[in-house]
C-alpha positions in Angstrom: 142.6 55.0 32.9 143.0 57.0 36.2 141.3 59.9 34.2 138.4 57.7 33.2 137.7 56.9 36.8 137.8 60.5 37.7 135.2 61.2 34.8 133.0 58.3 36.1 133.0 59.4 39.6 132.3 63.0 38.9 129.5 62.0 36.7 128.2 60.2 39.5 128.6 63.0 41.7 126.4 65.4 39.5 123.8 62.7 39.1 123.5 62.3 42.8 123.4 66.0 43.5 120.9 66.9 40.8 118.4 64.5 42.2 119.0 65.9 45.8 119.1 69.5 44.6 115.7 68.8 42.9 113.8 67.2 45.9 115.3 69.8 48.3 114.5 73.2 46.5 110.9 72.0 44.8 108.4 74.8 45.9 105.0 73.4 47.3 102.0 75.1 48.6 100.5 75.1 52.0 97.5 76.4 53.7 98.3 77.5 57.3 94.8 77.1 58.5 94.5 75.5 62.1 93.7 72.0 60.7 96.1 72.1 57.9 98.6 69.2 57.3 99.2 68.5 53.8 101.5 70.1 50.9 100.5 70.4 47.3 102.6 70.7 44.2 99.7 72.5 42.5 98.5 75.5 43.7 94.9 75.1 42.3 94.8 71.5 44.1 91.3 70.6 45.0 92.9 69.8 48.8 93.5 73.7 49.1 89.8 74.8 48.0 88.7 74.7 51.8 91.8 76.7 52.8 90.7 79.5 55.4 94.1 81.4 55.0 96.1 82.5 52.2 98.0 79.8 50.3 101.7 80.1 50.5 104.6 78.8 48.4 107.6 77.2 50.7 110.2 74.6 49.7 109.4 71.1 50.2 112.1 71.0 52.7 110.3 73.4 54.8 106.9 71.8 54.3 108.2 68.6 55.7 110.1 70.2 58.7 106.7 71.5 60.0 105.2 68.1 59.4 103.2 68.5 56.2 102.8 65.3 54.1 101.7 65.1 50.4 98.0 65.7 49.6 95.8 62.7 48.9 94.8 64.1 45.6 98.1 64.4 44.1 99.4 60.8 45.0 
């Protein structure tokens, strides 16, 4: 019985960490132009079409740290 509880606990831990890891390490794209405020999952998103600088790949965590929110084209 004790081993069953440990197995369930370990499985729960793996499920939670897999969701957390996916969110933290997802790459997104941002424009570093002076008015840029969004991040994009797709490098070819319509929201990046007017980018006045290069498009940069960053982690979702980093994009959120600098105040970026999800592009309205990708809701």
